[in-house]
Structures are given as C-alpha cells and as structure tokens.
N, C-alpha and C positions, 0 to 999 in steps of 0.2 A: 283326782289323778286321773291321766288317759289310760282306758282299759289295754290290757295286753292284747298284742295282736292274734288272729287265727292262726295256729300254726299245722292244725290237719283238718282235712275234709274227708269225709266217709260218704262216698256214693253208693247206695243201696240199689244194687239192680243194673243190669247190663242193657243190651238191646239198644236201639237207637237213642233214647232218652239218656240212657246212662253214659255210653261212650262219648256221645257228643258233649255231655257235660265234662266228663274227664279230658276229653281232648280239649276243650276250651280253657279248663282252669289249668292243666298243665302247661299250655302255650302262655297264657297271660300272665299267671302268677310266676312262671319262670323259677320253680325250684323254690321260692321262698316260702311255699305252703305244701305240707306233704298231701298228696292225692291218692286216697286208696279205694279201690272199688271192688263190691263184693258181689259176686253173683255165682248160681250154680246152672250147671248143665243139665241138671234135673228139671229145672223149671223153663218151660218154652216162654218165648217172647210172642208178642202178636204179631210183629214182623211183616203185615200186609201193606204198609204205607210206602208206596213206590212212586208218587208223583209229587212234585215240589213246585213251588213259585220263586220268583225271580230273587227274594232277599236271600236264598241260599247260597247264591253266588257270594254275597257278603260275609257270611260265615265261613266259607271255604277260604275266601280272601284274608279274613283276619287269621286263620291258622297257617296261611301262606301254602296252602295244597296246590300242587300242580294239577291243571284241569285234566290234560290228558292222562295222566296216571291214576287220579281218581275215577275218571269213566272205565278205564281200561278194568281196573279193581273192582266196580260195581257194576260192571255190564250196561253201562248208561247210555241212554239216549237222550236227545234234544227235545224239549217241549217248547211249544210256542202259545199254547192255550188249552182250552178246554171246548170240545165240541158237545154241545147239549142236543139229543134227539128224543122227540115226542113227548118234551117238556110242557109247551104251550097247548098243542094239540097233537093228535097223531098225525105223524106224516111230517111234522115240522122240525125243523134243525137250525141252529144258528151256533157260532163260537164266541165264547169269551176269550179274547187274544190278550196277550201281553202288550204292554205298550200303549201309546196315545191314538186318538182318532184325529185325523187331519192337522190342522192347524188353527189358532185362534186368529181372528182378523179384527186388529184395532180394539183389542182388549174384549172382545165379543166370542164368546163361547163356540167352539166349532158345531157342538151338537145342537146349538139353537140355530145357527145359520142351514145346517142340513136339513133341520126341520121344515125350513121354510121353503126348500127347494128340492126336497128329497124325491119328490117325482119325477124330476129331470136329471139328476145325477145318480141314481141308483142306491142300493143299500148302504149303510153306513160302514159295513165291514169291509168294503171296497177303499176305505181311507186309513186302513190300519194294516202295516206290512205284515204283522206276524199272522193276522187272519187270511191274509191272501196267499202267502206263503204256505201256510197250513193246508189250504184247500188244494195246493199243488204239490203237497208233500216235499216242499222244498225247505233247505236251510243254509245259512252262511253267519261267519260271524260279523257282528255290528261293526262298521266302518266307525273309527274314532274322529272323524272330521264331522262336524255337526251340520255342515252344508249338505253332506250327503243324504239321501232318503234312509241309505242302509243304516245310518246312526240311530234311527228310531227304533230299531229291533231290539226287543227283549227276550230273554229266553230263561228256562229252568232247566230241569233234567227228571227223566223218569230213571230210576236205579233200583237195584235190588237191596232193601233195607237190611237183609242179614249180612250181604257183603258190605254195606257201608259201615255197620255196627264194627264187623271185624277190621275194615280199613282203618277206622279211627281207633281201635284198641291198639293197633301196631303203632300208630302215630302218638297215641297218648304215653304208652308203655316207653317209647324211645324218650319222651322226655320227663321221665321220672315216675311216671304214675304206676302204681302198684295193683295188679289184679290178685284177688283171693279168692279161690273156690268155696264155695260154702253155703249152707242154708241157715236162715236165722231161727233159732230156739227161742229166744227171749230178748226182751229190750228193758233196758234199765234206766229208770229216770232218777233224776237227783232230789233228793227229799226236800231242799230248801225251795226249789223254784219250778220243780217239774220239767226242768229242761231234761232233754234225753243225755244221759251220760255214757251209755256204752251198748253195743249188741253183742248177744252171746249165740255162737255157732254152735250147731249141733254136736260137731266133734269136740266141744269144749273150749275153744279159743275165745276170748272175749277182746273186742275191739273197741277203744275210746276214740272220741274225736271230738273238736270243738262245735263243728258245723255238719249236719247231715243232710244231705240229699236224697229225696226219695223219689226213686225211678222205679217203684215194685209195680206200676201199672195198675190195673184195676184193682188189686188187693188194697193198694194204699196203706202198707203195712205200718209206716211210722206216721204220716200225717192223720189217717183216718183210725185205724185200729188202736194205735199207741196214744196220739194226742188228741183223738177225738173230734177231729174237723169234721164240720156238717157237710153234707151235700146237697145242692140245690138243684133240683129235678126239674129239667125244661121238657120232658115228655109231652106235656100239654100243646107245645109248639112243634116238637120234632120227635112224631111218634116212631119213628124207626128204632127198634131195640134189637136186632139181629144182623148179622152178617154171614155170608159164606164166602171164602175165598177159595178159587182153584185156578192153579196156572196151567197153560196149555201151550203146545208147539205153535211158533209162529206160522201164521198164514193169513189169509183174508187179504186185509189192506196192508200187511206187512208193516215196517217199521214207520209209522205214521207220527210225525213230530207234534202229536197233540194226544191228551187224553180223551177217551170218549165216555160220556155218560148218558146210557139210554134210559129213560123213564119206562118203568114195567107197571103191571097190574097193583102192585103193593109196595113200590119203593123204587128202587133203580141200580142198573148194572155199570160196573165200570170195566174198561178195557185200557189197559196201559203196556205198551210194547218195549221190550227190553231186547238188548242185542241176543239173548240167549233161548228168551221164551216170552209168552205174553201173560201178563196177570191179569186175573179176570174176578168178580166178586159181585154179590148181591147183596145189597143194603135193604131190609125190609122191616115191616111192622107185623110181629107175630100174631096181632090183633086180627090182621088181615089176610095172612097168609101162612100155611104150614112150612117147615124146614124142608120136608120131601118136595113138596111142590115147588118152592125156591129154588132148591138144587136143580130140580128138573129144567126150569125155566133157564137158568144159567148154562147148564150143561147143552142144552140146544142151542145157544148163542154163542158157542165157543167157536175159533179160528180153525183149531185143529185137536188133535188127541190130548187128554188130560194129562199132565205129567206128576200128578202127585194126588193124595187122597183129598178129599173136600175138608176145609179147616173152618167149623163153625164157631162163631163169636156172640156173645151175649154182652149188651152195655147197655147203659141208659145216658142218654144226653143231658149234660148239666156240667157243673163246676164245683169244686169247692168253695165255701164261704170265706175261707182263708187258704192261700196257697202256700204261706210263710207263717208257722206258727213256732214262736220261742226260738231254737235253734234248728229248726227243720224246715226245709224248703221243698214243696212237692213241685216235680218237673215232668212233663209227659202225662200219662194217662192218669197217675195218680192224681195231678190236680183237674183233672175234667175231661170230657170227651165230647166233641163234636164229630159229627160223620164227616168221611173224607171227601164230601162231594166237591169241595174247592180247593183241595190238597193242602189243608192247614195244619195237619197234625204235626209235621216236621217244623213247620214255621212256629207254631206256638211253643215248640221245645227251645227253639233258636231264640226266641223273643224272652221266654224265661230265664235264659242263659245269660241273655245280654243285660238284663235288668239286674239279676244278680250280680253281675259284674260290675255295674253302675253304681249298686248300693252294696257293695261287698262290705260286710261287717268287721268289727272287732269283738273282743269277747264281751263287751258292754250289750251288745246286740240292742240298739237304740230302738225303742218302741216306735218313734216316728218314721224312721226308714223303713222298718217292717210294714208301717200302715201304708207308707207310699206305695212300696211294691206290692201290696196286696189291692189298693186302689187302681194303680195302673193295670195290673193283671186282669181285674174284675171289668175294667173299662173296654180294655182290647178284646177280651173274649166274648162280651156281649155284644159289640160291634159285628165281630165274625159272626155270632149266633144270629143276629138279624139278616144279615147278608146271605146266609144259608136258607133262614126261614123264607125269604123272598122267592126263592126257587118254586117252592111247594105253594106257596099262597098264589102266586101271580099265575096261575093257569086257567085254561079255559075246560080242563077235562072235567067230566063227571061220569065216564063210562064204567067206571067201578066205584065200589065204596070208599077205599082208600083215597083216590083223587077227589070224591066229592067232600070227602072230610077234610082235607088239608085246605081245599079251595074255599071254604065256608068257616073255617075256624078263627077264632078270636088269635090277634097277633100283638105283640107288644107294642105299646104307644109309640116307643122311639122308632119303630119301624113303618107304623101307619103312617106317623106324620111325614117321614121321607118320602114314601110312596105317594101319598096326597101332594106334596109341594112339586114332585116331578111329573104327575099327572097333569097339574094344572097348567105350568109354563114351564116345564124342563128345569127346575130349579133343583140344585144340589149343593147342598153346606155339609162339609165334613169337620169331623173331631180330628184333633192332631193326631191320636191314636187309632183312627180308622186304619186297618190294615190294607183295606181295599180301597184305593183311591178313586176319584171321580170317573175315569174311562171304565173301571171295572162295574160300577153302579150303572153307567149308562149301557153298557154292553148288556148286562142281565134284566133291566128294565126294559129295554127296548126289545131285547130278543124274547122275552117272555110276553110281548104285546101289549105294555105299558107306553103308549105313544103319547106324548103332551098333546093335550087339547089346542094349545096356543103356543106360540114362540115368543122370546123376549121382543119387546117392541123395539129395541135398537137396532136390531136387523134391519128394520125397516128405513134405517138412515145410509144403508149401502146398497148401490146401485145394483138392481138384481140381475140384470144380464151379464154384467161383470162377475158377478158371485157365482153364477151358474158355469161361466166359461172357467173361472179359476178353478173351481171345485172338479170340474171334468178333467182339466189338465193335471190336477194333483192325483186323481184317481189313477190317469194313464201312467203318472211317473211311479207310482206306487206298484201299479200292474208290470211295468217294464223291470223295476227292480227285482221284484219277485221271480219273473221269468227268467232271469239271468241268473239265479241262485242255482247252486247244484241240488240235485236230487239228494233228499235227507239219507237216505240209505248209503248213497256212493259217499257222502261227506264223512258219515262215521266210518265207512270202511278204510278211508284214508286217514282221518284224524285221530281215531282213538278205538281202532277195532281190538276187542279183547282175544287174547289167547283162550282158543275154546277148552285147552286143558287145564287151566289155571283157576285158581279162587274159587271153584264150585263148591258149596257146602256139602258136609258129609251128610 
C-alpha cells in the first residue's frame, strides 16, 4: 500500500530559517499541506546574517517576490562580491567578485591564458565586471543580451535579516501558513518508532504534525536535544568560536556594493552597508583574544556612531552528522554552523529547503530518500567548509599567534589536494555540489597568493601577441562598461529607496 501523504508540517522556530522554510512550503505546496510555525518573541534570533550570494535571486524568484518591494522592505543594497583586506599580508587587498573572469579561448581556460601573459595585461580582477564595478562603487542591472558585457554581471544583496524574516512572514501567512506564539515545554515521541509525535507548549497546548522542521538555531531542540543527533566539531580547522555584532550609522565609504572582510589580529571583521545602517562584526578565536579586546577593536573600526548594544555570540564550527532524522529535518543553525566569511549562512538554509522540496516525503519516510538528503547535505557543507578554510590557510601572515596557527595547521585532505593541483598548473576540478564555482576558487586562490607555478601547455598553441591584444581589448571593454554604470547609491535611490519611517523593528 502507498503510504499516506503528509498533511501537516510544523516549523519550530522563526527567524530567517523558519520563515524562509514556511514561505517556501506555503508557496510550493499550495495549500495541500498545512504549514504551522511556532516561535516565541521571548527567544531572540541570531539575526546578524545580512549578506547573501547570487542564488538568493533563485529563491526569491521561486516565491515570485517582486525585487523592488523586497529591497524596500528589507532596506537592501546590492552586492557584487567581497573585498578582503589584510588576509594574505598586512596592506594587501583583493575582491572575490561574482561572475566569471574573461572568456575561454578555443576551450582553453581564461585563467590559464592570463597566467601566461599576466605581466602584460594587468590583474585578473580587471577581467571581471563585478570586481571593476565594485572598485568604482557602481551598479546596473545585467543586460539580457548575451552579446553585451553587462550580461556577465552577477549580484546578490545586503539586507536586514530581521526585516527579511518579517517580510517572509507576511508572504507565508497570506498563503495560509499559521503562526503560533509560544515556547516549547516538552516533545513527545511515538513509542513504536521514536518519531516525533507532538510538541507541548508552556501554556498547555499540544501541536501534532507529520513532519517537523527544526529551526531552533544553536539549541537544536528537536534534532539534537530530542533525537540525539551528534555534532561533528570542525574547530581544529576553523578555530573561531565567538562573534560580536554592532550596527552603526552609515559613514566612511558609504553604500559600497560589496561586503568587506578585514583580517584582524585574532580573526576578522565584517562591514555590510544597508540603506539605514551599516552592519559590523568581529569573528574571533577566544583562545587568542578576549571579548573586551575584540569589542574595542570592532568599535575602533566603525564608520559612525554605534546604534545598538553589542551582541555577543558563541558557536562551534561543524555540522550535524545527520540533518534529517526520522520525521525531523534541521534547517539553519540547528543543522550546523560555518562562520559567515563567504556569506553562506542564508544560502545553506535555501539549499536545505530546496533539497527538502526535491525529496518531500510521505508518511512512510523512505530511509533511502532520507539518506540521500543527508549525503547531499554533508557533501555540500564540507565543500563550503574547505573553501572557508582556504582563506585562513593560504596566508603569509605570522605577525600574531592566531595567524601563525592557522597558517601552519593541518587541513582536510580534500582541500590540500585542491590547493596542490592549482599551485602546480592551475588545475581545478569541481564536484557537482560545490556551491562555489571555478571563478570563486580562482579569485581566492590567486587573491591569497597561490599563483600556479606553470600554465596549461595548450596555451602555447595560441599566438602570444594576439592573446595580449585580445586580453587588453577585453579589459578595456569591461572598464568602459563599468564606467558607464550609475553610482550604486544613486541607483538605490531611484530603484528601491526605502521609506525611512516604515518597517523598522521595535
């Protein structure tokens, strides 16, 4: 007999993870499944994730969200990449931009060609439109015509995560999702198989469901505390275990169309410009710096006056050994945590939701499908983990004990092999589930000083003088296109300026 379909989903926890999940389920399941979200206003959310990567456009498009409406509601700005300062060495900088570098020529990778003639054509960033536009604080919408240079532009957003959750709550509730205010007092399991049967709230209400989504953050109330899912600790590779976040008034460089990550003595500081404020934070290792010293370093680097009290967070890098156990799926921080260096937190929420929809169960909960969800989740998160570790390992810095530690630490074999292949002759081979495509690896590997010792021998089959001419022409076209783009802040003012009096959280 075919198992009965899922009729009710309970999302436990709000915030970005909870409301992204509820919004997607209410949209895609289209009323065929009851979607209930339980959250408590007494329980705070982390809410500091404000930077995204281009796949967020796919998620918003799946929901059918109007971009201008979303950006006004969340005080959003555009993001073309991340500027890294002081990572390879003090005083150094590079941009990890969205989009590709140059164009391959006769099936030969562009970065291989650039490697041969780089001394005559300039830095590789000159061949990426997002990087060039970011340096000039410019932005324009991509051109749909693939023959235009502007078609190569890729972008994401900076936005207020609390306002995004509020925006998605409204979206989900309009499509039938039900929000219940309350705190969980107990979780009941079915005696015959250990599946979750219901949650009991402190006010005495009991809520049953067929499928439970754990969005309770670091507490992992269902997947960890109730079902005993183990946590795999990655702190030997990612030693940062603290963060302090502090918003400030906009100032300094203003509304830059990029996130900034500045390496500090025991970690790194972020700067994320929104329409109404600038988000700032310091991610650090408590073994190398104290909370007070970290806060002092962060405060010193602010663009303007602080707008709130500092928010201190504790975490441990790692993931659940299983993100799906029985009839419970962990999404967001309950499934694991990677520091937000490459703005992956919101994307990993999105990836979890996408896989859940692709493997949406019936009441039989096929173990093979659950195993596949867990396999794909582990593979994707470990590939992201390796990409983040690369930033710390590939450094020349030894000026503090922290940087000396990460520079000399052992790293996963998977990452060591990737670095060695690139360092030899610029080879990059990707997994289908690698979130970061070849251009991202190229940007960070080169940006952190790993330049291939040799280039692909096939490059020598191409006439060198013609290559130099072609690349110079390519860089000129990209530069001219960027120069013609509007100023980012002016574009925001015309396209999606928010009402200064609306949607500010209490």
